[in-house]
N, C-alpha and C positions, 0 to 999 in steps of 0.2 A: 560653812553655809550660814547665812543669816537666818534668824528665827522666822521671818516671814517667808524666806525661801523654803524652810522646812515645811511650813504649812502648805505652800504651793506644791511641794514635792509629794505630800501625802495625797493631794488631789490627782497629781500625775500618776502616782502608783495605783490609785484606786481605779482610775480610768482604764489603765492597762489591764488590771485584773478583771474588771467588768467586761472589757472587750474580749479578753481571753476566754471567758465563759459565755460569750455570745450576747452580752447586753451592751448595746450601743446607745448611750444616753443622749448623744447629739441628734437633733432633728426628730425626736419622737412625736408622734401624734398625741392628741389629748387622751385618746383611748389608751395608748401605750403608757403614757405618763401615769394615768390612773391605775393601771395594772401594776406598774413598778413601785409606785408610791405605796400601794396596798401591800405588795410583796415585801418591801423593806420595812414597813411598819409591823407586819406580822413577824418578820425575822427579828426585829428589835424587841418586840414583846418576848420572844423566846430567850433572847440574850439577857434581857432584864430578869427573867425567871431564873436563868442559870446564875446570874450575878447574885440574885437574892439567896440561892441555894448555896452560895459560897460563904455565907455568914450565918451564924447560929441564930436563926429567926424563930425557931420553935421554942418558946419559953418553957414548954412542958418536957422537952426532950434534952437529956444530959449528954448524949453522945456526940452532939454536933461540935465542930471545930471551925474556927476562922481560917479560911483558906486564902491567904493574901496573894499567892501566886496565881490562883484561878481568878480572883477578883480582877487582877491586872489583865488577864487574857480576855475576860468578858468585856472589860471597859474598852480594850482595843477592838474587839469584835463590834461593839457598838459604834465606834468611830468609823469602821468600814461602812456600815449601813447609813450612818448620818451623812457621811461624804457622798455616798451613792445617791441618797435622797436630794442632797443639794444639787448634784450634777443633773438629776432628772428634772429638777426645778429650774435648770439653766443657770445655776449659780457657780461662779468660779471661786477659788480660794480668796481672791480679793473681794468679791461680792459678799462672801460670808463674813469676812473680817469687817468690812464696812458696816453691814447690817448688825453684827454683833456689837460693834462699838456704839452705834446709835441706840440700840436697845439697852445696852448697859447704862448709858447715859440716862435713859428713860427710867430704868429701875432705880438708879440713884435718886433721881428727882422724886420718885414715888416714895422712897424711904424718907427723904428729907421732908416731904409734906405729911408724913404719917400714914400715907396710903389708906386713907379712910373712905375714899370714893373711887370707884372704878371709872376711868375715863378711857373709853374705847379709842378715842381720837388721838390719844397721846402717842400711839405707835404708828399712825398713818403715814408718817414720813419715812419709814424704814423700808 
């Protein structure tokens, strides 16, 4: 399977999981989109907290250990919710790839210019 096919497969798998648990991202109303975007953002906040707890962030505590296996699990959990967010927004794997590519180009241009001025319009084409 080609790499781009793997990305599309992630989207297919997530859509199947979402539908299995009763979330149908196709044809959502604006109200439903709002609800699910907020749900997924809250879920991602929790996953980020769990990811944070996988690394020794408490400088005053000596008992903490770096839990690389759990770091990987939490990153994958975040992917589940990010893909779901993209699907709620009506984005396919190809849409995300194209938008990512364009935004990546913008970010490189920002770094090349020293990124001393915020230009809100430089991402308008994405």
